[in-house]
Backbone bond lengths (Angstrom), bond angles and torsions (degrees), N, CA, C in turn:
res aa  C-N    CA-C-N  psi(-1)  N-CA   C-N-CA  omega(-1)  CA-C   N-CA-C  phi
1 M - - - 1.436 - - 1.486 111.11 -
2 S 1.358 116.82 156.51 1.465 120.26 174.58 1.479 110.53 -131.02
3 G 1.364 115.85 128.42 1.416 121.50 171.38 1.502 107.70 -108.58
4 A 1.355 117.81 94.61 1.450 124.92 176.22 1.597 109.24 61.31
5 G 1.304 115.88 28.55 1.489 122.00 179.98 1.521 113.22 96.62
6 N 1.295 119.80 -7.21 1.527 124.77 169.54 1.506 102.13 -81.25
7 D 1.307 117.56 114.63 1.447 117.62 -173.12 1.531 114.41 -111.71
8 F 1.329 116.72 145.95 1.423 124.37 -173.50 1.522 112.96 -138.34
9 I 1.400 114.43 147.98 1.463 120.66 168.93 1.514 104.35 -95.88
10 L 1.380 115.37 127.12 1.473 121.02 -178.35 1.438 110.51 -111.72
11 F 1.323 118.09 129.10 1.439 123.88 170.80 1.530 111.15 -113.88
12 D 1.333 114.32 135.58 1.452 122.81 178.00 1.486 108.47 -100.96
13 K 1.349 117.90 116.84 1.413 120.45 -177.38 1.566 113.81 -65.15
14 K 1.264 115.95 -23.82 1.521 120.73 175.41 1.465 110.22 -63.91
15 I 1.356 115.97 -36.29 1.489 119.61 178.79 1.507 110.49 -85.27
16 N 1.354 118.20 -29.22 1.457 125.75 -176.52 1.543 110.21 -121.01
17 P 1.332 118.77 67.06 1.488 119.91 -171.35 1.552 113.45 -59.79
18 D 1.359 116.16 -30.46 1.465 118.57 -171.29 1.565 110.43 -101.25
19 I 1.292 117.05 13.26 1.505 118.65 -176.86 1.476 115.13 -60.72
20 E 1.284 115.08 132.43 1.482 120.65 174.78 1.509 108.60 -122.48
21 L 1.337 117.20 114.18 1.465 120.57 -178.21 1.503 107.57 -100.10
22 T 1.297 116.91 119.02 1.495 120.99 177.21 1.516 108.32 -106.25
23 T 1.304 114.68 163.29 1.476 119.41 173.96 1.471 112.11 -52.79
24 Q 1.355 115.99 -42.86 1.436 121.09 -174.98 1.550 112.06 -67.20
25 N 1.376 115.52 -46.62 1.475 115.46 -176.35 1.512 113.22 -75.40
26 I 1.326 116.49 -25.66 1.475 119.47 171.87 1.523 111.08 -63.15
27 A 1.340 115.61 -50.14 1.449 119.98 -179.39 1.550 110.30 -61.33
28 K 1.313 117.29 -37.83 1.456 121.29 -179.77 1.551 110.97 -65.30
29 M 1.355 116.35 -44.67 1.460 122.08 -179.67 1.529 111.53 -63.44
30 C 1.366 114.44 -38.72 1.448 118.41 -175.13 1.564 113.42 -79.91
31 E 1.286 115.64 -11.53 1.519 117.58 176.97 1.534 108.87 -65.41
32 R 1.345 114.38 125.11 1.502 118.46 -171.70 1.531 116.17 -73.14
33 R 1.345 115.76 -22.60 1.471 117.82 -178.45 1.545 113.25 -97.19
34 T 1.335 117.53 -24.36 1.409 118.45 -177.56 1.517 116.23 -124.25
35 G 1.342 115.00 2.16 1.500 123.01 175.42 1.502 108.06 -126.88
36 I 1.406 112.96 -154.88 1.434 118.57 177.33 1.510 110.15 -73.72
37 G 1.344 115.62 -43.48 1.474 124.02 -178.45 1.526 112.25 95.48
38 A 1.321 114.85 116.79 1.471 117.11 176.17 1.566 109.62 -167.23
39 D 1.324 116.59 166.09 1.449 122.00 172.64 1.494 113.28 -81.72
40 G 1.375 116.90 -17.27 1.408 121.92 -179.87 1.498 113.43 -177.55
41 V 1.305 114.96 175.30 1.508 124.03 -176.76 1.528 108.97 -119.02
42 L 1.352 116.53 137.46 1.471 124.93 176.99 1.522 105.40 -112.95
43 L 1.359 119.78 133.58 1.423 123.96 170.09 1.495 109.86 -121.47
44 I 1.342 115.20 116.37 1.508 123.04 -175.24 1.535 107.90 -101.65
45 S 1.234 118.89 129.03 1.454 124.97 174.79 1.521 114.00 -135.86
46 D 1.293 121.05 149.99 1.440 125.67 174.79 1.495 110.98 -67.57
47 L 1.364 116.98 141.50 1.452 124.85 177.53 1.443 108.94 -145.75
48 K 1.354 118.23 133.16 1.406 125.90 179.49 1.503 111.40 -56.72
49 N 1.348 119.37 136.99 1.483 125.97 -179.90 1.500 115.33 72.85
50 F 1.348 115.92 -2.72 1.501 119.75 176.76 1.526 108.80 -129.26
51 A 1.343 114.22 156.54 1.473 116.29 175.76 1.560 109.67 -66.57
52 F 1.288 117.29 -33.22 1.528 119.30 176.45 1.493 107.79 -173.39
53 E 1.347 114.65 166.23 1.486 121.19 168.06 1.534 106.40 -107.52
54 M 1.326 116.19 139.07 1.474 122.24 176.83 1.501 108.13 -111.95
55 K 1.280 115.90 129.60 1.459 120.51 168.56 1.595 109.39 -114.90
56 Y 1.259 113.42 130.11 1.512 119.01 -175.20 1.508 111.67 -114.10
57 F 1.350 116.68 133.62 1.448 122.39 178.37 1.480 107.62 -123.64
58 N 1.345 118.43 133.38 1.470 122.87 174.13 1.540 106.96 -66.09
59 A 1.309 114.22 167.76 1.514 121.08 178.10 1.545 110.64 -59.79
60 D 1.265 121.20 -25.95 1.480 122.47 -179.44 1.556 109.44 -91.54
61 G 1.311 118.66 3.82 1.489 121.64 178.26 1.498 115.53 92.22
62 S 1.351 117.09 -4.57 1.482 121.25 -179.55 1.493 110.89 -75.54
63 T 1.360 114.73 158.66 1.464 120.86 -179.27 1.476 111.47 -132.51
64 G 1.331 119.02 -179.73 1.420 122.16 167.38 1.494 114.70 116.36
65 S 1.317 118.12 -21.25 1.522 120.04 -178.93 1.464 109.54 -100.17
66 L 1.333 114.70 158.96 1.426 123.27 170.91 1.498 110.36 -78.54
67 C 1.267 118.87 137.07 1.498 123.38 172.59 1.514 109.89 -118.81
68 A 1.325 116.78 105.69 1.436 121.07 -173.82 1.558 112.76 -70.82
69 N 1.281 117.10 -41.78 1.471 120.68 177.80 1.549 108.47 -67.05
70 G 1.332 118.22 -36.74 1.474 122.00 174.56 1.516 110.55 -62.90
71 A 1.332 116.37 -40.05 1.494 120.49 179.90 1.536 108.06 -64.90
72 R 1.313 118.26 -39.77 1.415 118.29 -179.67 1.515 113.79 -69.83
73 C 1.364 115.90 -32.59 1.464 121.39 172.71 1.576 110.34 -65.35
74 A 1.361 114.81 -40.04 1.468 119.73 177.51 1.521 111.88 -60.99
75 I 1.378 114.60 -45.87 1.450 117.76 175.99 1.548 114.22 -56.87
76 K 1.265 114.01 -42.12 1.501 120.16 179.91 1.558 107.99 -64.40
77 Y 1.359 116.56 -44.51 1.466 117.53 179.27 1.515 110.80 -68.84
78 G 1.309 117.20 -35.22 1.502 120.14 175.86 1.526 113.00 -55.43
79 S 1.370 114.50 -38.54 1.394 117.54 173.66 1.477 117.28 -69.63
80 E 1.357 113.12 -41.39 1.501 122.11 179.74 1.559 110.00 -64.27
81 S 1.315 117.30 -32.74 1.484 118.83 -173.48 1.554 107.94 -97.34
82 G 1.283 120.35 15.21 1.454 121.98 172.67 1.544 114.91 75.49
83 R 1.299 118.53 18.03 1.441 121.64 -178.92 1.534 112.72 -86.54
84 I 1.300 118.60 -15.25 1.468 121.84 -176.52 1.540 109.46 -113.19
85 S 1.317 113.21 123.38 1.496 117.28 -177.76 1.500 111.15 -93.63
86 N 1.318 118.05 -15.00 1.485 122.04 174.80 1.465 111.14 -141.83
87 N 1.252 121.26 -176.25 1.451 125.76 -173.56 1.545 112.51 -73.28
88 K 1.360 117.62 -23.01 1.450 119.86 -178.05 1.529 109.19 -99.28
89 I 1.298 117.58 141.68 1.459 122.31 -170.32 1.493 109.39 -140.86
90 L 1.397 114.24 138.37 1.471 120.98 174.44 1.538 107.12 -113.91
91 F 1.266 118.82 132.16 1.467 123.79 176.19 1.454 110.99 -143.61
92 L 1.378 116.85 168.28 1.458 122.74 -174.95 1.534 109.41 -120.72
93 T 1.322 116.36 132.45 1.475 121.03 169.34 1.493 109.40 -142.62
94 N 1.345 117.93 139.64 1.429 123.49 -176.25 1.511 114.91 50.41
95 G 1.402 113.17 32.32 1.468 117.45 178.70 1.490 114.49 78.15
96 V 1.356 118.49 1.95 1.432 122.70 -177.27 1.541 109.57 -110.95
97 E 1.351 116.14 139.99 1.453 120.20 176.41 1.478 111.60 -84.40
98 Y 1.348 115.00 130.30 1.487 120.83 178.36 1.559 106.86 -130.24
99 S 1.289 113.20 164.61 1.436 120.67 177.37 1.525 114.20 -134.54
100 G 1.332 117.96 160.06 1.455 119.55 178.45 1.459 107.29 -159.86
101 Q 1.353 115.30 179.01 1.442 119.74 179.98 1.521 111.09 -156.69
102 L 1.310 116.20 150.40 1.442 122.43 173.30 1.540 107.97 -91.69
103 L 1.304 118.87 130.35 1.478 122.65 -177.68 1.522 110.78 -95.15
104 D 1.287 118.26 159.18 1.449 121.94 -177.48 1.500 112.82 -60.62
105 N 1.342 116.82 -27.64 1.475 119.73 -178.25 1.482 112.19 -84.09
106 G 1.348 119.11 6.49 1.462 121.48 175.90 1.520 111.45 92.89
107 L 1.361 119.18 -10.02 1.467 122.08 177.90 1.493 110.16 -75.84
108 V 1.349 116.04 161.23 1.473 122.41 178.59 1.498 110.85 -118.83
109 R 1.293 118.05 128.58 1.459 124.97 179.23 1.543 109.30 -105.95
110 F 1.312 115.65 134.41 1.449 122.12 178.24 1.543 107.73 -122.90
111 F 1.342 116.44 129.42 1.476 119.92 178.25 1.501 109.60 -97.57
112 L 1.322 115.28 126.28 1.483 121.44 -177.80 1.581 106.46 -102.52
113 V 1.314 112.00 162.22 1.447 118.85 176.48 1.488 108.18 -80.15
114 R 1.298 119.63 166.35 1.527 125.81 -178.25 1.485 105.99 -59.73
115 P 1.379 118.13 139.41 1.459 123.17 177.97 1.570 110.28 -55.37
116 Q 1.311 115.26 137.27 1.494 121.02 -173.20 1.553 110.01 -79.63
117 K 1.333 117.16 -32.58 1.463 120.45 -173.67 1.493 110.37 -152.67
118 M 1.288 116.63 140.37 1.508 122.05 175.07 1.469 109.13 -141.10
119 K 1.285 116.14 131.60 1.490 121.51 178.58 1.568 105.21 -136.61
120 Q 1.359 114.10 122.71 1.492 117.29 -177.39 1.512 110.68 -107.68
121 N 1.363 109.93 157.37 1.537 118.20 164.85 1.551 116.17 51.95
122 F 1.347 113.80 57.36 1.436 120.75 169.58 1.529 106.45 -119.06
123 K 1.319 116.89 178.43 1.470 122.07 -179.83 1.557 112.42 -126.00
124 I 1.275 115.37 135.87 1.431 123.24 178.00 1.510 108.66 -106.53
125 K 1.353 116.43 133.14 1.470 119.97 176.85 1.549 108.16 -86.11
126 A 1.284 116.68 107.44 1.443 121.89 178.73 1.535 108.55 -158.15
127 W 1.346 115.03 163.85 1.449 117.69 178.39 1.540 112.20 55.59
128 N 1.419 113.92 29.83 1.463 119.77 -178.96 1.587 113.09 60.18
129 Q 1.324 115.83 34.67 1.424 117.04 -178.67 1.546 108.82 -160.96
130 L 1.297 119.18 170.23 1.469 121.60 174.36 1.591 104.91 -99.96
131 I 1.336 113.83 121.33 1.473 120.22 -174.25 1.571 109.02 -108.97
132 P 1.358 116.60 126.36 1.487 120.28 176.92 1.524 107.16 -64.67
133 A 1.308 117.10 135.81 1.476 121.87 -177.63 1.576 110.24 -152.38
134 S 1.340 111.83 167.34 1.455 119.42 175.73 1.543 104.83 -138.32
135 F 1.335 116.10 162.15 1.465 121.15 -179.62 1.529 111.25 -134.43
136 V 1.332 115.75 136.34 1.498 120.30 176.20 1.549 105.94 -138.32
137 D 1.354 114.14 136.36 1.465 120.37 172.43 1.529 106.62 -102.37
138 T 1.364 117.92 106.39 1.432 119.97 -179.70 1.529 112.22 -108.09
139 G 1.353 114.49 30.98 1.429 121.08 -170.18 1.507 111.11 109.45
140 S 1.337 114.87 -24.67 1.455 127.89 165.40 1.439 109.51 -134.72
141 P 1.385 118.98 149.55 1.467 121.15 -175.89 1.539 110.40 -81.22
142 H 1.354 114.85 135.17 1.485 118.03 -176.83 1.517 111.79 -137.00
143 I 1.310 115.47 127.99 1.485 122.76 167.96 1.550 103.43 -91.55
144 V 1.313 114.01 135.20 1.471 122.33 177.61 1.549 108.38 -121.71
145 I 1.353 115.85 125.62 1.482 122.16 -177.19 1.489 107.52 -132.06
146 K 1.329 117.12 133.65 1.445 123.25 168.76 1.543 106.94 -71.74
147 F 1.274 116.18 120.16 1.474 120.32 -171.09 1.547 113.20 -59.70
148 N 1.346 113.46 -31.27 1.470 117.46 179.16 1.494 113.94 -83.53
149 D 1.316 117.11 11.37 1.449 121.72 168.04 1.544 113.68 -96.01
150 V 1.375 114.10 5.63 1.450 120.34 -179.13 1.564 109.21 -108.95
151 L 1.301 113.56 131.94 1.473 121.06 -179.90 1.531 111.00 -83.27
152 R 1.329 115.80 133.40 1.501 120.08 169.77 1.499 109.60 -61.48
153 N 1.297 116.78 -49.20 1.496 126.79 -174.61 1.522 107.29 -120.76
154 P 1.345 119.06 105.04 1.495 120.88 -178.26 1.557 110.69 -57.77
155 A 1.322 120.29 -23.19 1.447 120.66 -178.32 1.546 109.69 -81.44
156 D 1.281 119.39 -8.39 1.483 122.00 179.27 1.500 109.09 -119.21
157 P 1.341 119.60 107.45 1.449 125.87 -171.95 1.555 111.04 -68.65
158 N 1.310 118.45 -7.78 1.428 122.14 -178.97 1.552 115.13 -109.43
159 S 1.319 113.82 8.44 1.478 119.33 -172.32 1.566 114.58 -95.41
160 Y 1.321 113.00 45.49 1.500 115.45 -176.51 1.578 111.29 -72.89
161 Y 1.301 113.38 148.21 1.496 119.35 177.14 1.585 107.71 -61.97
162 N 1.286 115.63 141.55 1.462 119.00 177.68 1.503 114.43 -125.80
163 D 1.366 119.22 7.91 1.438 122.59 179.53 1.523 109.07 -140.43
164 L 1.324 114.56 110.55 1.528 119.67 178.29 1.463 112.03 -64.11
165 D 1.294 119.10 -31.84 1.469 123.71 -177.38 1.560 113.33 -64.09
166 T 1.331 119.32 -27.06 1.455 124.06 177.18 1.515 111.86 -109.77
167 F 1.290 117.41 10.49 1.457 121.75 -179.43 1.562 109.62 -68.57
168 P 1.354 118.76 140.83 1.421 121.97 -177.72 1.538 113.45 -80.30
169 V 1.347 112.89 71.32 1.462 121.18 -177.83 1.532 113.75 -59.84
170 Y 1.333 115.77 -44.84 1.395 118.04 -177.37 1.564 113.36 -68.11
171 E 1.316 115.12 -46.82 1.449 118.64 -178.71 1.487 117.11 -64.98
172 L 1.368 116.89 -48.48 1.421 120.67 -179.99 1.578 108.87 -75.54
173 G 1.305 116.23 -37.31 1.447 120.40 179.37 1.550 112.37 -59.28
174 R 1.310 112.60 -44.26 1.446 119.87 177.94 1.551 114.23 -62.88
175 E 1.330 113.43 -42.32 1.465 117.24 178.43 1.549 111.87 -64.66
176 I 1.311 117.21 -42.65 1.494 118.29 177.33 1.540 113.07 -71.35
177 R 1.337 116.28 -34.08 1.516 121.10 179.32 1.504 106.83 -58.36
178 Y 1.300 120.72 -39.90 1.478 123.25 -176.96 1.546 114.24 -97.69
179 H 1.340 115.48 13.39 1.449 121.71 -176.99 1.512 111.38 -61.31
180 K 1.318 117.74 136.93 1.522 121.52 -178.90 1.546 113.07 -53.32
181 D 1.346 115.91 -28.48 1.496 119.17 -177.32 1.521 110.41 -67.02
182 F 1.331 118.17 -21.60 1.461 120.89 179.72 1.507 116.74 -113.73
183 A 1.328 112.20 14.55 1.549 118.73 175.04 1.494 109.92 -69.87
184 P 1.319 119.84 152.15 1.468 125.18 0.22 1.512 117.42 -86.89
185 D 1.356 113.64 -19.99 1.440 117.67 -171.09 1.524 115.23 -77.06
186 G 1.336 117.92 -25.68 1.445 120.07 -177.57 1.512 113.00 82.70
187 T 1.303 114.35 179.82 1.487 120.00 -178.76 1.529 112.91 -144.70
188 N 1.323 116.98 156.48 1.448 119.10 170.62 1.528 108.80 -84.39
189 V 1.329 115.87 154.04 1.441 120.71 -174.31 1.501 109.98 -126.72
190 N 1.290 117.97 129.41 1.509 124.12 -178.45 1.499 111.86 -124.32
191 F 1.334 116.11 130.13 1.516 120.08 179.83 1.552 103.88 -112.66
192 I 1.345 116.36 131.89 1.455 119.68 -177.56 1.501 112.89 -125.87
193 R 1.296 113.84 155.67 1.445 124.37 173.75 1.593 107.14 -127.65
194 I 1.276 113.14 129.48 1.468 121.74 -178.44 1.506 110.80 -101.80
195 H 1.326 118.58 124.95 1.483 118.80 -179.02 1.536 110.23 -156.51
196 D 1.276 116.81 137.06 1.447 121.39 173.44 1.516 115.77 47.52
197 G 1.313 118.20 36.94 1.469 124.10 178.46 1.423 115.77 77.19
198 D 1.398 116.92 6.23 1.448 120.75 173.72 1.568 111.78 -117.62
199 V 1.305 115.14 178.11 1.501 118.84 176.71 1.508 109.50 -130.07
200 D 1.343 115.77 139.93 1.436 118.55 168.67 1.587 105.16 -106.90
201 I 1.282 115.57 149.56 1.502 119.61 -175.36 1.492 109.07 -139.51
202 R 1.278 114.06 143.41 1.494 122.56 167.24 1.540 109.85 -132.70
203 S 1.331 119.51 135.43 1.441 119.33 -166.25 1.548 110.92 -131.85
204 Y 1.357 113.82 139.59 1.489 122.04 168.25 1.487 107.64 -103.11
205 E 1.306 117.00 122.98 1.483 118.98 -176.16 1.528 110.11 -109.38
206 R 1.352 114.38 127.85 1.422 119.45 172.88 1.525 107.72 -67.75
207 G 1.300 115.73 152.36 1.471 120.18 -179.33 1.545 110.54 88.29
208 V 1.330 117.01 -35.54 1.428 123.48 165.10 1.432 110.80 -84.20
209 E 1.349 116.08 -39.07 1.420 127.97 -177.68 1.495 112.43 62.87
210 N 1.351 114.89 41.11 1.457 121.51 179.38 1.493 109.66 -164.16
211 E 1.298 118.94 176.28 1.422 123.74 169.38 1.465 107.53 -74.13
212 T 1.354 117.66 139.30 1.461 122.84 172.12 1.538 108.04 -111.48
213 L 1.335 116.97 162.67 1.444 123.86 -177.50 1.508 111.32 -75.45
214 S 1.322 115.82 -17.01 1.474 120.66 177.10 1.520 109.11 -162.14
215 C 1.302 117.75 151.72 1.429 122.76 178.45 1.506 108.80 -143.54
216 G 1.333 118.33 112.49 1.472 123.41 -170.12 1.532 111.95 -72.01
217 T 1.331 118.09 -52.54 1.484 119.52 -178.05 1.577 109.14 -70.68
218 G 1.325 119.18 -26.49 1.465 122.45 173.74 1.528 109.34 -65.95
219 T 1.308 115.51 -46.47 1.453 121.18 178.25 1.550 112.26 -56.84
220 V 1.343 113.48 -42.40 1.486 115.62 179.48 1.490 109.72 -67.57
221 A 1.349 118.37 -40.47 1.439 119.70 176.35 1.484 114.17 -58.18
222 A 1.322 114.94 -43.32 1.524 119.50 179.98 1.498 109.42 -66.01
223 A 1.297 121.78 -39.98 1.432 127.32 -177.73 1.554 110.39 -64.48
224 L 1.326 115.47 -45.69 1.476 121.73 175.59 1.518 111.29 -55.18
225 L 1.298 114.25 -46.73 1.512 119.50 -176.37 1.454 113.92 -69.05
226 V 1.384 117.56 -41.25 1.493 117.24 -178.98 1.578 108.27 -73.15
227 F 1.291 116.06 -25.18 1.516 117.15 173.61 1.539 109.41 -65.74
228 V 1.293 115.83 -46.32 1.450 118.48 -177.94 1.567 114.45 -74.23
229 K 1.347 113.23 -43.87 1.473 116.42 -173.36 1.520 116.88 -90.52
230 E 1.392 113.92 -27.46 1.452 118.80 -176.25 1.521 113.81 -113.08
231 N 1.292 116.17 9.81 1.480 122.36 -178.40 1.523 116.83 51.84
232 F 1.395 112.15 40.39 1.526 117.29 179.32 1.493 110.76 -67.45
233 N 1.303 115.36 148.68 1.489 122.27 168.20 1.459 110.77 -78.46
234 L 1.322 116.40 155.13 1.429 123.23 175.68 1.533 111.18 -101.39
235 P 1.365 116.38 148.17 1.413 127.61 -3.23 1.476 111.63 -75.47
236 V 1.357 119.84 165.85 1.461 126.87 179.23 1.558 107.32 -102.83
237 N 1.336 114.17 126.06 1.456 119.31 176.60 1.533 107.62 -96.36
238 V 1.356 115.32 127.74 1.490 119.95 -177.26 1.497 107.55 -120.44
239 H 1.258 118.80 121.44 1.452 126.76 -177.46 1.528 109.93 -88.60
240 Q 1.346 115.09 122.07 1.477 121.76 -176.02 1.485 113.67 -90.09
241 K 1.321 117.49 162.11 1.476 121.15 178.89 1.537 109.79 -58.71
242 S 1.321 117.36 -30.64 1.507 121.60 178.68 1.501 112.95 -64.51
243 G 1.357 118.67 -19.17 1.418 122.12 -169.09 1.470 116.06 96.44
244 D 1.315 117.94 -11.12 1.491 123.08 174.61 1.492 108.74 -78.71
245 V 1.324 116.36 162.97 1.456 126.22 178.84 1.474 109.46 -120.21
246 L 1.330 117.24 125.90 1.470 122.79 173.80 1.537 107.54 -106.32
247 M 1.313 116.67 142.00 1.419 123.80 -176.72 1.574 111.31 -112.81
248 V 1.322 117.07 125.64 1.412 121.11 -179.61 1.575 107.13 -108.46
249 D 1.274 114.46 135.47 1.483 119.45 178.47 1.513 111.36 -141.75
250 F 1.287 118.95 152.18 1.435 125.30 175.62 1.474 110.90 -168.35
251 K 1.334 115.92 178.06 1.417 124.08 177.88 1.497 112.60 -127.45
252 I 1.295 120.21 147.90 1.460 122.61 177.35 1.547 108.55 -105.39
253 E 1.284 116.99 115.17 1.467 121.92 178.68 1.515 106.64 -131.00
254 D 1.356 114.61 127.64 1.509 121.91 -177.72 1.539 109.60 53.18
255 Q 1.323 117.35 41.07 1.422 123.46 178.80 1.506 113.40 62.55
256 K 1.323 117.43 24.73 1.440 121.39 -178.32 1.520 108.51 -129.21
257 V 1.320 115.99 145.76 1.468 120.56 -179.69 1.568 107.71 -77.45
258 Q 1.321 113.36 131.87 1.528 120.92 179.09 1.511 108.18 -129.42
259 E 1.310 117.54 155.51 1.399 126.38 173.17 1.540 110.26 50.37
260 L 1.309 115.16 48.90 1.490 122.37 177.72 1.465 111.00 -72.83
261 S 1.353 118.53 124.34 1.437 119.45 -175.12 1.576 113.03 -138.06
262 L 1.265 116.42 155.32 1.450 124.00 174.61 1.533 109.78 -126.91
263 T 1.330 117.53 125.70 1.456 121.00 -174.40 1.502 107.73 -129.22
264 G 1.358 113.27 138.76 1.426 122.83 178.93 1.514 115.45 179.40
265 P 1.301 118.31 -170.30 1.463 122.07 -179.00 1.513 110.95 -80.49
266 A 1.368 114.41 147.67 1.457 123.38 171.58 1.537 107.04 -150.00
267 K 1.316 115.32 130.37 1.447 118.98 -177.24 1.473 114.53 -148.91
268 I 1.337 114.45 153.09 1.440 121.54 176.28 1.566 106.54 -84.47
269 I 1.361 114.22 124.16 1.489 118.51 -178.15 1.589 108.47 -84.63
270 F 1.384 114.24 -52.87 1.442 115.61 177.52 1.529 108.62 -156.71
271 N 1.301 116.91 160.29 1.460 125.49 169.76 1.485 110.74 -107.11
272 G 1.358 118.40 144.90 1.409 121.38 177.97 1.483 113.84 -164.39
273 E 1.340 116.23 -170.00 1.453 121.66 179.83 1.522 108.23 -127.53
274 I 1.353 117.22 148.92 1.411 123.94 170.64 1.454 111.23 -136.60
275 T 1.323 121.55 143.74 1.480 123.00 176.48 1.555 106.49 -91.93
276 I 1.283 117.38 127.01 1.457 122.65 178.41 1.608 105.89 -110.71
């Protein structure tokens, strides 16, 4: 399945009742040259009082984080597999109850819980310079950096990057992902460009250990920050590396974020079999 270019191998436990997913076979399946190839693995199973339970595994087999694009794919699959009787759906992941819905235009909306932590306007020492950054935990931890706050040459104070398309997302993202300030778990890293009331984003994801074509929780983190720091109007449209657009919307009530949602495409690419 693909959620705006963030791609996943999905297993349905109803079809595969005896499936055992290990770190090793997950990593093997997600390898793009010798396996199926994916950013992660989704395991869907039936659960009383919910449409389903979703377990998410990163491409390296690690677990624990929320995957918003994976959740949107799971909602889509929940509908395709007959688990959803109406457009609104309740499901469980990481022991937390979430909801989502299928929209009439074919897009999938996923409702997130309120962000757990936000820290604005600090500096990270990386790339031989001090880089302005902000942090949001949207179920997964995210550093958000305006790409044109980064110097090409730390010795030249006027050498800021001016093209997100050629920005060194992998190299700088990897350095910050493993930065001692975020040890031991590390962080995801998102680089954004603001233009014409929209946001462009490129993301380095931990667990995948590379740039992905889309990052759902990173998109939500970026949207929250541009709303707060740049006075953006809602909803916020965020353009992904894949070319797809994800829309982030929410309400502010009593100075708190409510009804936080991520909307965009999710589709089944192909069905197949693999021997484990």
